[in-house]
N, CA, C and O atoms as CSV, one atom per row, in Angstrom:
chain,resi,resn,atom,element,x,y,z
A,1,MET,N,N,-25.618,12.269,-7.502
A,1,MET,CA,C,-26.350,12.096,-6.225
A,1,MET,C,C,-25.501,11.539,-5.153
A,1,MET,O,O,-24.782,10.563,-5.367
A,2,GLU,N,N,-25.559,12.125,-4.010
A,2,GLU,CA,C,-24.727,11.705,-2.835
A,2,GLU,C,C,-25.260,10.445,-2.245
A,2,GLU,O,O,-26.474,10.276,-2.129
A,3,LYS,N,N,-24.367,9.536,-1.860
A,3,LYS,CA,C,-24.815,8.343,-1.216
A,3,LYS,C,C,-24.032,8.219,0.047
A,3,LYS,O,O,-22.851,8.566,0.040
A,4,THR,N,N,-24.583,7.757,1.123
A,4,THR,CA,C,-23.982,7.606,2.417
A,4,THR,C,C,-23.823,6.156,2.747
A,4,THR,O,O,-24.747,5.362,2.570
A,5,TYR,N,N,-22.632,5.796,3.236
A,5,TYR,CA,C,-22.342,4.395,3.609
A,5,TYR,C,C,-21.904,4.372,5.136
A,5,TYR,O,O,-21.366,5.341,5.672
A,6,THR,N,N,-22.175,3.212,5.768
A,6,THR,CA,C,-21.774,3.175,7.126
A,6,THR,C,C,-20.334,2.668,7.187
A,6,THR,O,O,-19.838,2.008,6.274
A,7,CYS,N,N,-19.689,3.004,8.300
A,7,CYS,CA,C,-18.307,2.474,8.425
A,7,CYS,C,C,-17.961,2.386,9.893
A,7,CYS,O,O,-18.679,2.982,10.695
A,8,HIS,N,N,-16.922,1.691,10.306
A,8,HIS,CA,C,-16.512,1.495,11.625
A,8,HIS,C,C,-15.287,2.360,11.853
A,8,HIS,O,O,-14.311,2.327,11.104
A,9,LYS,N,N,-15.388,3.165,12.965
A,9,LYS,CA,C,-14.264,4.056,13.370
A,9,LYS,C,C,-13.181,3.267,14.066
A,9,LYS,O,O,-13.401,2.487,14.993
A,10,ILE,N,N,-11.901,3.551,13.509
A,10,ILE,CA,C,-10.744,3.023,14.213
A,10,ILE,C,C,-9.968,4.142,14.805
A,10,ILE,O,O,-9.428,3.995,15.902
A,11,ALA,N,N,-9.879,5.311,14.106
A,11,ALA,CA,C,-9.313,6.505,14.666
A,11,ALA,C,C,-10.258,7.628,14.369
A,11,ALA,O,O,-10.751,7.752,13.248
A,12,LYS,N,N,-10.518,8.450,15.357
A,12,LYS,CA,C,-11.427,9.582,15.310
A,12,LYS,C,C,-11.107,10.584,14.290
A,12,LYS,O,O,-9.980,10.712,13.811
A,13,GLY,N,N,-12.138,11.301,13.964
A,13,GLY,CA,C,-11.896,12.517,13.078
A,13,GLY,C,C,-12.825,12.560,11.850
A,13,GLY,O,O,-13.605,11.644,11.586
A,14,LYS,N,N,-12.696,13.666,11.127
A,14,LYS,CA,C,-13.448,13.851,9.926
A,14,LYS,C,C,-12.524,14.290,8.869
A,14,LYS,O,O,-11.521,14.939,9.168
A,15,ALA,N,N,-12.802,13.972,7.628
A,15,ALA,CA,C,-11.922,14.354,6.509
A,15,ALA,C,C,-12.754,14.537,5.233
A,15,ALA,O,O,-13.726,13.815,5.010
A,16,LYS,N,N,-12.374,15.483,4.421
A,16,LYS,CA,C,-13.021,15.696,3.054
A,16,LYS,C,C,-11.872,15.571,2.043
A,16,LYS,O,O,-10.738,15.997,2.266
A,17,GLY,N,N,-12.237,14.979,0.963
A,17,GLY,CA,C,-11.206,14.862,-0.118
A,17,GLY,C,C,-11.774,13.843,-1.223
A,17,GLY,O,O,-12.836,13.228,-1.133
A,18,GLU,N,N,-10.877,13.787,-2.260
A,18,GLU,CA,C,-11.211,12.792,-3.362
A,18,GLU,C,C,-10.845,11.381,-2.792
A,18,GLU,O,O,-9.911,11.217,-2.008
A,19,LEU,N,N,-11.605,10.436,-3.220
A,19,LEU,CA,C,-11.247,9.088,-2.991
A,19,LEU,C,C,-10.096,8.656,-3.938
A,19,LEU,O,O,-10.049,9.042,-5.106
A,20,LEU,N,N,-9.200,7.862,-3.398
A,20,LEU,CA,C,-8.077,7.241,-4.148
A,20,LEU,C,C,-7.994,5.823,-3.792
A,20,LEU,O,O,-7.564,5.472,-2.694
A,21,PHE,N,N,-8.416,4.944,-4.745
A,21,PHE,CA,C,-8.478,3.506,-4.511
A,21,PHE,C,C,-7.182,2.774,-4.981
A,21,PHE,O,O,-6.608,3.118,-6.014
A,22,THR,N,N,-6.759,1.800,-4.227
A,22,THR,CA,C,-5.713,0.881,-4.744
A,22,THR,C,C,-5.989,-0.493,-4.158
A,22,THR,O,O,-6.479,-0.634,-3.037
A,23,LYS,N,N,-5.659,-1.497,-4.955
A,23,LYS,CA,C,-5.775,-2.864,-4.484
A,23,LYS,C,C,-4.491,-3.298,-3.848
A,23,LYS,O,O,-4.453,-4.375,-3.253
A,24,ASP,N,N,-3.412,-2.512,-3.938
A,24,ASP,CA,C,-2.177,-2.816,-3.391
A,24,ASP,C,C,-2.026,-2.372,-1.932
A,24,ASP,O,O,-2.473,-1.274,-1.602
A,25,PRO,N,N,-1.434,-3.148,-1.064
A,25,PRO,CA,C,-1.121,-2.648,0.280
A,25,PRO,C,C,-0.187,-1.453,0.164
A,25,PRO,O,O,0.462,-1.275,-0.867
A,26,LEU,N,N,-0.110,-0.630,1.207
A,26,LEU,CA,C,0.557,0.616,1.059
A,26,LEU,C,C,1.666,0.716,2.208
A,26,LEU,O,O,1.394,0.389,3.364
A,27,CYS,N,N,2.848,1.154,1.858
A,27,CYS,CA,C,3.906,1.442,2.830
A,27,CYS,C,C,4.134,2.968,2.753
A,27,CYS,O,O,4.561,3.475,1.716
A,28,PHE,N,N,3.861,3.668,3.804
A,28,PHE,CA,C,3.977,5.109,3.764
A,28,PHE,C,C,5.371,5.551,3.680
A,28,PHE,O,O,5.626,6.693,3.296
A,29,TYR,N,N,6.286,4.727,4.012
A,29,TYR,CA,C,7.662,5.107,3.800
A,29,TYR,C,C,8.168,5.132,2.384
A,29,TYR,O,O,9.216,5.690,2.062
A,30,LEU,N,N,7.314,4.456,1.500
A,30,LEU,CA,C,7.597,4.512,0.046
A,30,LEU,C,C,6.791,5.605,-0.627
A,30,LEU,O,O,6.460,5.470,-1.805
A,31,ILE,N,N,6.477,6.628,0.036
A,31,ILE,CA,C,5.829,7.830,-0.469
A,31,ILE,C,C,6.713,8.992,-0.217
A,31,ILE,O,O,7.099,9.213,0.931
A,32,ASP,N,N,7.071,9.767,-1.233
A,32,ASP,CA,C,7.973,10.937,-1.051
A,32,ASP,C,C,7.309,11.989,-0.245
A,32,ASP,O,O,6.295,12.554,-0.656
A,33,PRO,N,N,7.872,12.266,0.918
A,33,PRO,CA,C,7.308,13.259,1.790
A,33,PRO,C,C,7.324,14.724,1.222
A,33,PRO,O,O,6.581,15.594,1.676
A,34,LYS,N,N,8.176,14.934,0.249
A,34,LYS,CA,C,8.279,16.270,-0.349
A,34,LYS,C,C,7.159,16.554,-1.430
A,34,LYS,O,O,6.740,17.690,-1.653
A,35,THR,N,N,6.708,15.408,-2.086
A,35,THR,CA,C,5.670,15.541,-3.129
A,35,THR,C,C,4.352,14.805,-2.803
A,35,THR,O,O,3.319,15.089,-3.409
A,36,GLY,N,N,4.390,13.904,-1.890
A,36,GLY,CA,C,3.242,13.077,-1.636
A,36,GLY,C,C,2.976,11.997,-2.655
A,36,GLY,O,O,1.916,11.370,-2.634
A,37,LYS,N,N,3.948,11.763,-3.574
A,37,LYS,CA,C,3.809,10.781,-4.602
A,37,LYS,C,C,4.361,9.464,-4.223
A,37,LYS,O,O,5.407,9.414,-3.576
A,38,VAL,N,N,3.708,8.350,-4.595
A,38,VAL,CA,C,4.053,6.958,-4.399
A,38,VAL,C,C,5.325,6.759,-5.204
A,38,VAL,O,O,5.323,7.025,-6.406
A,39,ILE,N,N,6.473,6.276,-4.558
A,39,ILE,CA,C,7.713,6.074,-5.187
A,39,ILE,C,C,8.053,4.550,-5.412
A,39,ILE,O,O,9.061,4.175,-6.010
A,40,GLU,N,N,7.100,3.710,-4.866
A,40,GLU,CA,C,7.368,2.250,-5.024
A,40,GLU,C,C,7.005,1.901,-6.518
A,40,GLU,O,O,5.855,1.990,-6.949
A,41,LYS,N,N,8.027,1.517,-7.227
A,41,LYS,CA,C,7.820,1.310,-8.680
A,41,LYS,C,C,6.774,0.172,-9.052
A,41,LYS,O,O,6.126,0.244,-10.096
A,42,GLU,N,N,6.645,-0.808,-8.216
A,42,GLU,CA,C,5.722,-1.865,-8.513
A,42,GLU,C,C,4.276,-1.617,-8.046
A,42,GLU,O,O,3.390,-2.445,-8.254
A,43,HIS,N,N,4.066,-0.452,-7.409
A,43,HIS,CA,C,2.769,-0.190,-6.766
A,43,HIS,C,C,1.868,0.389,-7.868
A,43,HIS,O,O,2.310,1.126,-8.749
A,44,GLU,N,N,0.564,0.011,-7.770
A,44,GLU,CA,C,-0.477,0.461,-8.627
A,44,GLU,C,C,-0.606,1.995,-8.696
A,44,GLU,O,O,-1.013,2.536,-9.724
A,45,LEU,N,N,-0.269,2.674,-7.633
A,45,LEU,CA,C,-0.392,4.146,-7.604
A,45,LEU,C,C,1.005,4.797,-7.846
A,45,LEU,O,O,1.143,5.995,-7.598
A,46,TYR,N,N,2.012,4.080,-8.305
A,46,TYR,CA,C,3.301,4.743,-8.656
A,46,TYR,C,C,3.185,5.942,-9.388
A,46,TYR,O,O,2.579,5.975,-10.459
A,47,GLY,N,N,3.798,7.067,-8.817
A,47,GLY,CA,C,3.818,8.364,-9.453
A,47,GLY,C,C,2.612,9.265,-9.124
A,47,GLY,O,O,2.587,10.431,-9.519
A,48,GLN,N,N,1.628,8.733,-8.412
A,48,GLN,CA,C,0.471,9.501,-8.116
A,48,GLN,C,C,0.597,10.065,-6.693
A,48,GLN,O,O,1.263,9.459,-5.853
A,49,SER,N,N,-0.024,11.205,-6.411
A,49,SER,CA,C,0.005,11.851,-5.158
A,49,SER,C,C,-1.080,11.402,-4.298
A,49,SER,O,O,-2.214,11.266,-4.757
A,50,ILE,N,N,-0.800,11.159,-3.058
A,50,ILE,CA,C,-1.858,10.836,-2.038
A,50,ILE,C,C,-2.310,11.985,-1.213
A,50,ILE,O,O,-3.214,11.859,-0.387
A,51,THR,N,N,-1.671,13.133,-1.434
A,51,THR,CA,C,-1.876,14.329,-0.627
A,51,THR,C,C,-3.343,14.782,-0.645
A,51,THR,O,O,-3.905,15.007,-1.717
A,52,GLY,N,N,-3.959,14.915,0.527
A,52,GLY,CA,C,-5.327,15.375,0.654
A,52,GLY,C,C,-6.302,14.428,0.168
A,52,GLY,O,O,-7.470,14.812,0.106
A,53,LYS,N,N,-6.014,13.265,-0.183
A,53,LYS,CA,C,-6.965,12.214,-0.570
A,53,LYS,C,C,-7.409,11.399,0.539
A,53,LYS,O,O,-6.729,11.279,1.558
A,54,ILE,N,N,-8.684,10.758,0.352
A,54,ILE,CA,C,-9.076,9.756,1.299
A,54,ILE,C,C,-8.607,8.451,0.594
A,54,ILE,O,O,-9.160,8.044,-0.428
A,55,LEU,N,N,-7.586,7.831,1.172
A,55,LEU,CA,C,-7.058,6.663,0.626
A,55,LEU,C,C,-7.871,5.400,0.953
A,55,LEU,O,O,-8.202,5.158,2.114
A,56,VAL,N,N,-8.188,4.603,-0.065
A,56,VAL,CA,C,-8.858,3.322,0.195
A,56,VAL,C,C,-7.931,2.225,-0.307
A,56,VAL,O,O,-7.642,2.101,-1.497
A,57,PHE,N,N,-7.440,1.366,0.748
A,57,PHE,CA,C,-6.411,0.344,0.474
A,57,PHE,C,C,-6.705,-0.784,1.355
A,57,PHE,O,O,-7.410,-0.675,2.358
A,58,PRO,N,N,-6.109,-1.956,0.936
A,58,PRO,CA,C,-6.428,-3.183,1.790
A,58,PRO,C,C,-5.832,-3.128,3.206
A,58,PRO,O,O,-6.532,-3.436,4.170
A,59,TYR,N,N,-4.516,-2.731,3.354
A,59,TYR,CA,C,-3.806,-2.779,4.582
A,59,TYR,C,C,-2.413,-2.080,4.424
A,59,TYR,O,O,-1.895,-1.961,3.314
A,60,GLY,N,N,-1.855,-1.647,5.510
A,60,GLY,CA,C,-0.511,-1.188,5.507
A,60,GLY,C,C,0.540,-2.288,5.446
A,60,GLY,O,O,0.300,-3.423,5.857
A,61,LYS,N,N,1.735,-1.921,4.913
A,61,LYS,CA,C,2.781,-2.917,4.892
A,61,LYS,C,C,4.091,-2.356,5.345
A,61,LYS,O,O,4.242,-1.135,5.378
A,62,GLY,N,N,5.016,-3.148,5.683
A,62,GLY,CA,C,6.301,-2.681,6.209
A,62,GLY,C,C,6.346,-2.828,7.754
A,62,GLY,O,O,5.343,-3.161,8.384
A,63,SER,N,N,7.513,-2.575,8.329
A,63,SER,CA,C,7.689,-2.714,9.710
A,63,SER,C,C,6.956,-1.532,10.381
A,63,SER,O,O,6.532,-0.573,9.736
A,64,SER,N,N,6.840,-1.660,11.677
A,64,SER,CA,C,6.211,-0.603,12.493
A,64,SER,C,C,6.896,0.703,12.343
A,64,SER,O,O,6.259,1.753,12.270
A,65,VAL,N,N,8.274,0.643,12.293
A,65,VAL,CA,C,9.088,1.824,12.220
A,65,VAL,C,C,8.887,2.608,10.905
A,65,VAL,O,O,8.748,3.831,10.886
A,66,VAL,N,N,8.879,1.827,9.811
A,66,VAL,CA,C,8.723,2.536,8.494
A,66,VAL,C,C,7.332,3.054,8.286
A,66,VAL,O,O,7.131,4.112,7.689
A,67,GLN,N,N,6.326,2.275,8.802
A,67,GLN,CA,C,4.972,2.752,8.653
A,67,GLN,C,C,4.710,4.033,9.488
A,67,GLN,O,O,4.122,4.993,8.991
A,68,ALA,N,N,5.123,4.027,10.663
A,68,ALA,CA,C,4.853,5.234,11.545
A,68,ALA,C,C,5.609,6.392,11.054
A,68,ALA,O,O,5.063,7.484,10.901
A,69,ASP,N,N,6.916,6.173,10.790
A,69,ASP,CA,C,7.794,7.258,10.405
A,69,ASP,C,C,7.426,7.844,9.038
A,69,ASP,O,O,7.546,9.052,8.832
A,70,GLY,N,N,6.963,6.969,8.072
A,70,GLY,CA,C,6.555,7.364,6.793
A,70,GLY,C,C,5.363,8.283,6.860
A,70,GLY,O,O,5.326,9.285,6.146
A,71,LEU,N,N,4.333,7.964,7.737
A,71,LEU,CA,C,3.149,8.711,7.834
A,71,LEU,C,C,3.546,10.032,8.601
A,71,LEU,O,O,3.039,11.102,8.265
A,72,TYR,N,N,4.416,9.951,9.589
A,72,TYR,CA,C,4.876,11.136,10.295
A,72,TYR,C,C,5.558,12.163,9.387
A,72,TYR,O,O,5.322,13.366,9.497
A,73,GLN,N,N,6.442,11.639,8.452
A,73,GLN,CA,C,7.139,12.493,7.558
A,73,GLN,C,C,6.187,13.203,6.584
A,73,GLN,O,O,6.368,14.380,6.272
A,74,LEU,N,N,5.183,12.476,6.117
A,74,LEU,CA,C,4.171,13.096,5.247
A,74,LEU,C,C,3.346,14.168,6.007
A,74,LEU,O,O,2.990,15.216,5.468
A,75,GLN,N,N,3.080,13.858,7.220
A,75,GLN,CA,C,2.272,14.852,8.002
A,75,GLN,C,C,3.140,16.153,8.288
A,75,GLN,O,O,2.638,17.274,8.205
A,76,LEU,N,N,4.422,15.950,8.615
A,76,LEU,CA,C,5.340,17.130,8.898
A,76,LEU,C,C,5.409,17.922,7.602
A,76,LEU,O,O,5.460,19.147,7.710
A,77,SER,N,N,5.417,17.435,6.517
A,77,SER,CA,C,5.621,18.205,5.233
A,77,SER,C,C,4.306,18.696,4.606
A,77,SER,O,O,4.267,19.385,3.586
A,78,GLY,N,N,3.231,18.283,5.301
A,78,GLY,CA,C,1.907,18.740,4.796
A,78,GLY,C,C,1.483,17.938,3.608
A,78,GLY,O,O,0.616,18.419,2.878
A,79,MET,N,N,1.994,16.772,3.333
A,79,MET,CA,C,1.745,15.931,2.157
A,79,MET,C,C,0.870,14.660,2.520
A,79,MET,O,O,0.701,13.764,1.693
A,80,SER,N,N,0.365,14.621,3.690
A,80,SER,CA,C,-0.345,13.433,4.119
A,80,SER,C,C,-1.766,13.241,3.498
A,80,SER,O,O,-2.367,14.229,3.076
A,81,PRO,N,N,-2.269,12.106,3.437
A,81,PRO,CA,C,-3.643,11.897,3.040
A,81,PRO,C,C,-4.597,12.604,4.077
A,81,PRO,O,O,-4.218,12.850,5.223
A,82,ALA,N,N,-5.810,12.906,3.631
A,82,ALA,CA,C,-6.746,13.488,4.547
A,82,ALA,C,C,-7.372,12.413,5.487
A,82,ALA,O,O,-7.700,12.697,6.639
A,83,GLY,N,N,-7.524,11.176,4.958
A,83,GLY,CA,C,-8.139,10.117,5.736
A,83,GLY,C,C,-7.835,8.787,5.127
A,83,GLY,O,O,-7.353,8.691,3.998
A,84,LEU,N,N,-8.115,7.788,5.867
A,84,LEU,CA,C,-7.778,6.430,5.545
A,84,LEU,C,C,-8.965,5.487,5.583
A,84,LEU,O,O,-9.750,5.569,6.527
A,85,ILE,N,N,-9.152,4.570,4.589
A,85,ILE,CA,C,-10.147,3.547,4.734
A,85,ILE,C,C,-9.417,2.247,4.359
A,85,ILE,O,O,-8.770,2.147,3.316
A,86,VAL,N,N,-9.541,1.315,5.205
A,86,VAL,CA,C,-8.797,0.005,4.955
A,86,VAL,C,C,-9.760,-1.160,5.091
A,86,VAL,O,O,-10.845,-1.046,5.661
A,87,ASP,N,N,-9.318,-2.291,4.542
A,87,ASP,CA,C,-10.002,-3.524,4.791
A,87,ASP,C,C,-9.601,-4.115,6.151
A,87,ASP,O,O,-10.447,-4.600,6.902
A,88,SER,N,N,-8.313,-4.065,6.451
A,88,SER,CA,C,-7.729,-4.648,7.659
A,88,SER,C,C,-6.712,-3.644,8.162
A,88,SER,O,O,-5.779,-3.275,7.447
A,89,ALA,N,N,-6.896,-3.212,9.378
A,89,ALA,CA,C,-5.994,-2.317,10.104
A,89,ALA,C,C,-5.102,-3.006,11.080
A,89,ALA,O,O,-5.593,-3.542,12.073
A,90,ASP,N,N,-3.800,-3.022,10.852
A,90,ASP,CA,C,-2.921,-3.648,11.834
A,90,ASP,C,C,-2.730,-2.661,12.926
A,90,ASP,O,O,-3.116,-1.498,12.805
A,91,THR,N,N,-2.109,-3.134,14.049
A,91,THR,CA,C,-1.874,-2.260,15.211
A,91,THR,C,C,-1.058,-1.043,14.933
A,91,THR,O,O,-1.329,0.026,15.478
A,92,THR,N,N,-0.062,-1.179,14.094
A,92,THR,CA,C,0.815,-0.020,13.761
A,92,THR,C,C,0.007,1.016,12.985
A,92,THR,O,O,0.098,2.195,13.328
A,93,LEU,N,N,-0.732,0.683,12.022
A,93,LEU,CA,C,-1.475,1.635,11.271
A,93,LEU,C,C,-2.594,2.301,12.113
A,93,LEU,O,O,-2.853,3.500,12.010
A,94,ALA,N,N,-3.212,1.495,12.913
A,94,ALA,CA,C,-4.259,2.124,13.808
A,94,ALA,C,C,-3.658,3.082,14.853
A,94,ALA,O,O,-4.202,4.157,15.108
A,95,ALA,N,N,-2.516,2.669,15.457
A,95,ALA,CA,C,-1.855,3.553,16.439
A,95,ALA,C,C,-1.349,4.779,15.778
A,95,ALA,O,O,-1.468,5.873,16.329
A,96,SER,N,N,-0.762,4.633,14.561
A,96,SER,CA,C,-0.281,5.865,13.853
A,96,SER,C,C,-1.372,6.824,13.526
A,96,SER,O,O,-1.206,8.034,13.675
A,97,ALA,N,N,-2.484,6.314,13.082
A,97,ALA,CA,C,-3.656,7.226,12.728
A,97,ALA,C,C,-4.173,7.888,14.014
A,97,ALA,O,O,-4.594,9.043,13.941
A,98,ILE,N,N,-4.169,7.271,15.121
A,98,ILE,CA,C,-4.571,7.839,16.360
A,98,ILE,C,C,-3.655,8.897,16.781
A,98,ILE,O,O,-4.093,9.997,17.119
A,99,ILE,N,N,-2.344,8.612,16.780
A,99,ILE,CA,C,-1.298,9.550,17.241
A,99,ILE,C,C,-1.287,10.757,16.357
A,99,ILE,O,O,-1.174,11.885,16.837
A,100,PHE,N,N,-1.411,10.521,14.982
A,100,PHE,CA,C,-1.276,11.629,14.066
A,100,PHE,C,C,-2.592,12.328,13.844
A,100,PHE,O,O,-2.650,13.236,13.014
A,101,ASP,N,N,-3.693,11.946,14.560
A,101,ASP,CA,C,-4.935,12.505,14.462
A,101,ASP,C,C,-5.505,12.495,13.033
A,101,ASP,O,O,-5.939,13.516,12.501
A,102,MET,N,N,-5.482,11.274,12.432
A,102,MET,CA,C,-5.952,11.078,11.057
A,102,MET,C,C,-7.119,10.051,11.052
A,102,MET,O,O,-6.963,8.908,11.480
A,103,PRO,N,N,-8.254,10.492,10.569
A,103,PRO,CA,C,-9.391,9.574,10.547
A,103,PRO,C,C,-9.054,8.260,9.840
A,103,PRO,O,O,-8.427,8.264,8.780
A,104,LEU,N,N,-9.480,7.114,10.443
A,104,LEU,CA,C,-9.214,5.839,9.922
A,104,LEU,C,C,-10.423,5.004,10.184
A,104,LEU,O,O,-10.875,4.921,11.326
A,105,ALA,N,N,-10.998,4.346,9.116
A,105,ALA,CA,C,-12.224,3.527,9.217
A,105,ALA,C,C,-12.036,2.265,8.367
A,105,ALA,O,O,-11.192,2.134,7.481
A,106,ASN,N,N,-12.953,1.336,8.764
A,106,ASN,CA,C,-13.053,0.019,7.952
A,106,ASN,C,C,-14.429,-0.419,8.040
A,106,ASN,O,O,-15.299,0.348,8.452
A,107,ARG,N,N,-14.679,-1.592,7.684
A,107,ARG,CA,C,-15.968,-2.330,7.607
A,107,ARG,C,C,-17.067,-1.524,6.740
A,107,ARG,O,O,-18.229,-1.358,7.109
A,108,LEU,N,N,-16.564,-1.088,5.634
A,108,LEU,CA,C,-17.626,-0.441,4.695
A,108,LEU,C,C,-18.392,-1.593,4.006
A,108,LEU,O,O,-17.859,-2.700,3.932
A,109,PRO,N,N,-19.559,-1.383,3.527
A,109,PRO,CA,C,-20.354,-2.449,2.898
A,109,PRO,C,C,-19.756,-2.657,1.480
A,109,PRO,O,O,-19.133,-1.771,0.895
A,110,GLU,N,N,-19.989,-3.876,0.977
A,110,GLU,CA,C,-19.404,-4.308,-0.314
A,110,GLU,C,C,-19.923,-3.367,-1.423
A,110,GLU,O,O,-19.216,-3.167,-2.411
A,111,GLU,N,N,-21.144,-2.775,-1.296
A,111,GLU,CA,C,-21.632,-1.910,-2.319
A,111,GLU,C,C,-20.796,-0.691,-2.472
A,111,GLU,O,O,-20.706,-0.154,-3.576
A,112,PHE,N,N,-20.167,-0.212,-1.406
A,112,PHE,CA,C,-19.291,0.952,-1.517
A,112,PHE,C,C,-18.178,0.602,-2.471
A,112,PHE,O,O,-17.883,1.432,-3.331
A,113,TYR,N,N,-17.528,-0.544,-2.407
A,113,TYR,CA,C,-16.393,-1.000,-3.287
A,113,TYR,C,C,-16.929,-1.187,-4.750
A,113,TYR,O,O,-16.168,-1.057,-5.710
A,114,GLN,N,N,-18.179,-1.476,-4.888
A,114,GLN,CA,C,-18.711,-1.650,-6.273
A,114,GLN,C,C,-19.114,-0.333,-6.900
A,114,GLN,O,O,-19.005,-0.162,-8.115
A,115,GLU,N,N,-19.581,0.605,-6.079
A,115,GLU,CA,C,-20.164,1.828,-6.661
A,115,GLU,C,C,-19.212,3.093,-6.669
A,115,GLU,O,O,-19.261,3.899,-7.598
A,116,ALA,N,N,-18.365,3.235,-5.626
A,116,ALA,CA,C,-17.512,4.420,-5.546
A,116,ALA,C,C,-16.267,4.122,-6.360
A,116,ALA,O,O,-15.896,2.972,-6.596
A,117,LYS,N,N,-15.643,5.205,-6.776
A,117,LYS,CA,C,-14.357,5.090,-7.611
A,117,LYS,C,C,-13.431,6.268,-7.333
A,117,LYS,O,O,-13.845,7.282,-6.771
A,118,THR,N,N,-12.183,6.119,-7.732
A,118,THR,CA,C,-11.214,7.099,-7.581
A,118,THR,C,C,-11.737,8.416,-8.218
A,118,THR,O,O,-12.303,8.391,-9.311
A,119,GLY,N,N,-11.549,9.516,-7.555
A,119,GLY,CA,C,-11.937,10.786,-8.046
A,119,GLY,C,C,-13.332,11.289,-7.479
A,119,GLY,O,O,-13.697,12.461,-7.572
A,120,ASP,N,N,-14.004,10.375,-6.939
A,120,ASP,CA,C,-15.300,10.776,-6.219
A,120,ASP,C,C,-14.989,11.637,-5.010
A,120,ASP,O,O,-14.010,11.424,-4.295
A,121,LEU,N,N,-15.832,12.588,-4.815
A,121,LEU,CA,C,-15.617,13.433,-3.638
A,121,LEU,C,C,-16.279,12.716,-2.431
A,121,LEU,O,O,-17.371,12.158,-2.542
A,122,ALA,N,N,-15.552,12.757,-1.239
A,122,ALA,CA,C,-16.102,12.063,-0.106
A,122,ALA,C,C,-15.870,12.819,1.140
A,122,ALA,O,O,-14.944,13.622,1.250
A,123,GLU,N,N,-16.756,12.545,2.120
A,123,GLU,CA,C,-16.653,13.176,3.412
A,123,GLU,C,C,-16.671,12.003,4.464
A,123,GLU,O,O,-17.713,11.378,4.660
A,124,LEU,N,N,-15.555,11.722,5.112
A,124,LEU,CA,C,-15.463,10.714,6.073
A,124,LEU,C,C,-15.721,11.290,7.421
A,124,LEU,O,O,-15.027,12.204,7.866
A,125,ASP,N,N,-16.745,10.745,8.093
A,125,ASP,CA,C,-16.991,11.061,9.502
A,125,ASP,C,C,-16.815,9.834,10.300
A,125,ASP,O,O,-17.751,9.075,10.549
A,126,ALA,N,N,-15.541,9.639,10.719
A,126,ALA,CA,C,-15.275,8.338,11.465
A,126,ALA,C,C,-16.044,8.324,12.837
A,126,ALA,O,O,-16.521,7.275,13.271
A,127,ASP,N,N,-16.151,9.535,13.513
A,127,ASP,CA,C,-16.846,9.610,14.724
A,127,ASP,C,C,-18.282,9.191,14.663
A,127,ASP,O,O,-18.805,8.531,15.560
A,128,GLY,N,N,-18.944,9.611,13.524
A,128,GLY,CA,C,-20.364,9.310,13.279
A,128,GLY,C,C,-20.541,7.989,12.511
A,128,GLY,O,O,-21.669,7.522,12.354
A,129,GLY,N,N,-19.476,7.401,12.047
A,129,GLY,CA,C,-19.586,6.094,11.383
A,129,GLY,C,C,-20.227,6.206,9.997
A,129,GLY,O,O,-21.012,5.342,9.606
A,130,THR,N,N,-19.901,7.253,9.264
A,130,THR,CA,C,-20.447,7.431,7.921
A,130,THR,C,C,-19.423,7.874,6.912
A,130,THR,O,O,-18.429,8.514,7.253
A,131,LEU,N,N,-19.658,7.546,5.728
A,131,LEU,CA,C,-18.834,8.056,4.544
A,131,LEU,C,C,-19.818,8.456,3.522
A,131,LEU,O,O,-20.555,7.607,3.020
A,132,ALA,N,N,-19.881,9.830,3.149
A,132,ALA,CA,C,-20.723,10.338,2.182
A,132,ALA,C,C,-19.930,10.526,0.934
A,132,ALA,O,O,-18.873,11.157,0.952
A,133,VAL,N,N,-20.426,9.981,-0.170
A,133,VAL,CA,C,-19.687,10.021,-1.473
A,133,VAL,C,C,-20.571,10.703,-2.541
A,133,VAL,O,O,-21.737,10.369,-2.749
A,134,GLN,N,N,-19.931,11.669,-3.189
A,134,GLN,CA,C,-20.569,12.385,-4.339
A,134,GLN,C,C,-19.822,12.006,-5.572
A,134,GLN,O,O,-18.619,12.261,-5.626
A,135,PRO,N,N,-20.429,11.418,-6.569
A,135,PRO,CA,C,-19.711,11.007,-7.740
A,135,PRO,C,C,-18.875,12.233,-8.295
A,135,PRO,O,O,-19.312,13.384,-8.316
A,136,GLY,N,N,-17.637,11.858,-8.735
A,136,GLY,CA,C,-16.740,12.861,-9.423
A,136,GLY,C,C,-17.178,13.123,-10.870
A,136,GLY,O,O,-18.217,12.674,-11.354
A,137,LYS,N,N,-16.374,13.819,-11.454
A,137,LYS,CA,C,-16.573,14.237,-12.875
A,137,LYS,C,C,-16.223,13.096,-13.865
A,137,LYS,O,O,-16.332,13.275,-15.078
């Protein structure tokens, strides 16, 4: 059964894809732009692809240059995530999402984090301030 949560738009747009959760901050420069796989060995998502996913993570990490360039390289190669959901959006992450036309939202209710999980299908409508989640298999 689909459930809809409210969210706060940081960067406009809509995205559909599987949710991919991590408790670790994310540096887009440590994602291989050819495969979309996380290459940071200590990261919870090491070896997993973020391509086409709606990433749910606490915040971005790394300098402004590596964050923006990492996301740009992923977008150029067609390996970028479909959308982003964060706890805390720094200026670099917010500006990058706006420039690269990638939906970015935050301020989801606590029940989202308790009920939704990796693999659930989701539709992020940052413009409308909603995230619809359909449980995965």
